[in-house]
C-alpha positions as semicolon CSV with decimal commas, in nm:
position;residue;x (nm);y (nm);z (nm)
1;M;12,752;11,262;8,303
2;I;12,435;11,257;8,510
3;I;12,511;11,280;8,882
4;D;12,280;11,218;9,172
5;A;12,260;11,389;9,510
6;S;12,503;11,143;9,669
7;V;12,775;11,266;9,431
8;A;12,666;11,632;9,431
9;F;12,687;11,638;9,811
10;K;13,048;11,521;9,793
11;L;13,126;11,815;9,565
12;I;13,036;12,066;9,836
13;V;13,107;11,881;10,163
14;D;13,438;11,712;10,235
15;E;13,368;11,348;10,314
16;A;13,467;11,002;10,194
17;G;13,449;11,001;9,816
18;S;13,479;11,379;9,775
19;E;13,816;11,351;9,601
20;E;13,673;11,110;9,344
21;A;13,369;11,332;9,289
22;I;13,578;11,647;9,247
23;K;13,790;11,474;8,981
24;W;13,482;11,475;8,755
25;I;13,467;11,857;8,749
26;G;13,595;11,962;8,409
27;Q;13,614;11,604;8,281
28;A;13,245;11,592;8,193
29;D;12,943;11,817;8,180
30;L;12,784;11,733;8,516
31;V;12,405;11,727;8,489
32;G;12,124;11,655;8,730
33;P;11,750;11,708;8,763
34;T;11,638;12,022;8,945
35;L;11,531;11,810;9,242
36;I;11,901;11,763;9,318
37;H;11,896;12,098;9,500
38;C;11,624;11,980;9,741
39;E;11,795;11,648;9,800
40;V;12,133;11,806;9,870
41;G;11,965;12,072;10,084
42;N;11,799;11,796;10,286
43;A;12,132;11,618;10,331
44;L;12,288;11,945;10,454
45;W;11,998;11,992;10,698
46;K;12,048;11,639;10,834
47;R;12,418;11,705;10,891
48;V;12,342;12,030;11,073
49;R;12,083;11,854;11,295
50;K;12,336;11,584;11,383
51;G;12,596;11,850;11,465
52;E;12,826;11,733;11,186
53;L;12,810;12,068;11,004
54;A;12,793;12,414;11,156
55;E;12,476;12,614;11,111
56;D;12,637;12,930;10,976
57;A;12,609;13,176;10,691
58;Q;12,813;12,947;10,463
59;I;12,570;12,654;10,482
60;A;12,339;12,814;10,222
61;D;12,643;12,910;10,013
62;R;12,739;12,545;9,986
63;L;12,404;12,468;9,828
64;A;12,435;12,768;9,596
65;D;12,776;12,636;9,483
66;L;12,595;12,356;9,302
67;D;12,475;12,611;9,045
68;H;12,839;12,661;8,941
69;L;12,924;12,293;8,935
70;I;12,630;12,124;8,767
71;R;12,371;12,200;8,503
72;T;12,017;12,111;8,598
73;I;11,730;11,994;8,382
74;D;11,361;12,007;8,471
75;E;11,262;11,653;8,559
76;T;10,886;11,703;8,521
77;P;10,867;11,525;8,183
78;L;11,061;11,231;8,331
79;V;10,849;11,163;8,639
80;S;10,622;10,910;8,465
81;R;10,923;10,711;8,348
82;A;11,081;10,743;8,694
83;L;10,762;10,604;8,848
84;R;10,768;10,304;8,613
85;L;11,135;10,244;8,699
86;A;11,060;10,278;9,071
87;I;10,788;10,014;9,050
88;E;11,009;9,781;8,846
89;L;11,314;9,825;9,071
90;A;11,122;9,855;9,401
91;H;11,317;10,174;9,469
92;P;11,209;10,536;9,542
93;V;11,091;10,754;9,255
94;Y;11,328;11,040;9,336
95;D;11,633;10,813;9,288
96;C;11,484;10,666;8,972
97;T;11,444;11,019;8,835
98;Y;11,822;11,033;8,792
99;L;11,813;10,705;8,600
100;A;11,528;10,832;8,383
101;L;11,736;11,141;8,305
102;A;12,034;10,921;8,213
103;E;11,810;10,721;7,980
104;A;11,661;11,033;7,821
105;N;12,008;11,179;7,759
106;E;12,157;10,843;7,656
107;D;12,413;10,896;7,928
108;E;12,543;10,731;8,244
109;L;12,444;10,802;8,601
110;L;12,730;10,848;8,847
111;T;12,627;10,759;9,203
112;A;12,771;10,682;9,544
113;D;12,439;10,533;9,660
114;G;12,507;10,167;9,735
115;R;12,140;10,090;9,787
116;F;12,057;10,218;9,438
117;I;12,351;10,029;9,285
118;R;12,215;9,710;9,441
119;A;11,864;9,788;9,313
120;V;11,982;9,812;8,950
121;G;12,232;9,527;8,978
122;G;12,145;9,240;8,748
123;T;11,896;9,450;8,550
124;P;11,935;9,600;8,204
125;Y;11,970;9,940;8,377
126;A;12,299;9,845;8,540
127;T;12,487;9,947;8,225
128;R;12,363;10,305;8,275
129;V;12,487;10,327;8,635
130;R;12,848;10,390;8,736
131;E;12,962;10,372;9,098
132;L;13,175;10,664;9,212
133;G;13,535;10,555;9,253
134;K;13,503;10,244;9,037
């Protein structure tokens, strides 16, 4: 199962949807592009800036925990396809990289990103996207 940063974040930070995300551990090989580390790191940074997470020694450990939970694949060969998807769906390339990876692996993308779910809704790509918790 391909997961995006919205799901990966829930694996390492307790928030709404974390229980559903954690249930996937061991049920499927969780895979994401290497950019998932930057995206999750950025989400952690935002939470620290807002005061929602403590800036402590464990903050970097949370990010490192992803290495034990998901397998990453270099997305470089997929960026051209992600760009084409982004143009077609009018949605950012980095999100479309996860969809391109799902296509390349003939797999599904698990996401908690409502905006992305709406972007693929009604398109042929919707069959590749699964909403977390549904």
